[in-house]
Structure formats: C-alpha cells, structure tokens
C-alpha positions, 0 to 999 in steps of 0.5 A: 168499075168504081163509082167513086170517080163518077160521083165526085168522091175520088181525088184520084190519088194512090192510097197508102201502101199498108191499105187492104187490097181490094180483092181481100176486102171483097172476099172478107166482106162477102164471107161475113155477109153470106153468114148473115144473109143465110141467117136472115133468110132462114128467119124469113123462111120461118116467118113465111111458112110457119109450121109448114117449114121443112128442112130442104126448104129452109136450107134452100132459103138459107143458101139463096140468102147467103149467095144474094147478100154475099154477092151484093155486098161484095159488089157494093164494096167494089163500087164504093170502096176507095181501095177498089179504085182503078189506080189502087187496084193497079198499085196494090192488088197482086196479079195472077200468073 
C-alpha cells in the first residue's frame, strides 16, 4: 500500500533491524495528531460560532477533529513512510496470532 515504490522513492531494500515497526509508528502518529486535531477544531468552533458556542457543540467539533486528523495522519504515514513498505512490514512487524 506504500506509494513510495510507485513514486520512485523506494530502493526495495529491507531497513535496519532497529527501525521502528510500521504499526507502532502509525499508532504513535495518530495519537499525537489526534490531540492536535481536537485542539485545532475546538479553536475553529470558537471562531465559527463565537458567543453562541455550547459545550456539546464544542465537544462534537473536538471529537471530529481528533478522528479526522488522527486517521488522515496515520494514512499518510502508511503511504509515505519507508518503514511501511511491504518488505519492511513483512520483516519487522509482528504477526498477530
């Protein structure tokens, strides 16, 4: 699923053994970016509604921001990170039993 091979950025070699696995990298990126997305969307909600803002409305905007930014950043990591190339996933990511 990595775009690196199609864009010509990949040499097809397996990375070092101490490289971070793709699943861990995606999970960490999504966690960090979901916090940033919720804060950013909360600010957008404050700017959009002004004094008419309510608590449920701001929580809904923050939740949507967390989901949107977290999932899109995880997708970008999956598509563009060298750790997420197929040969590296096969070599270093642990298989679930």
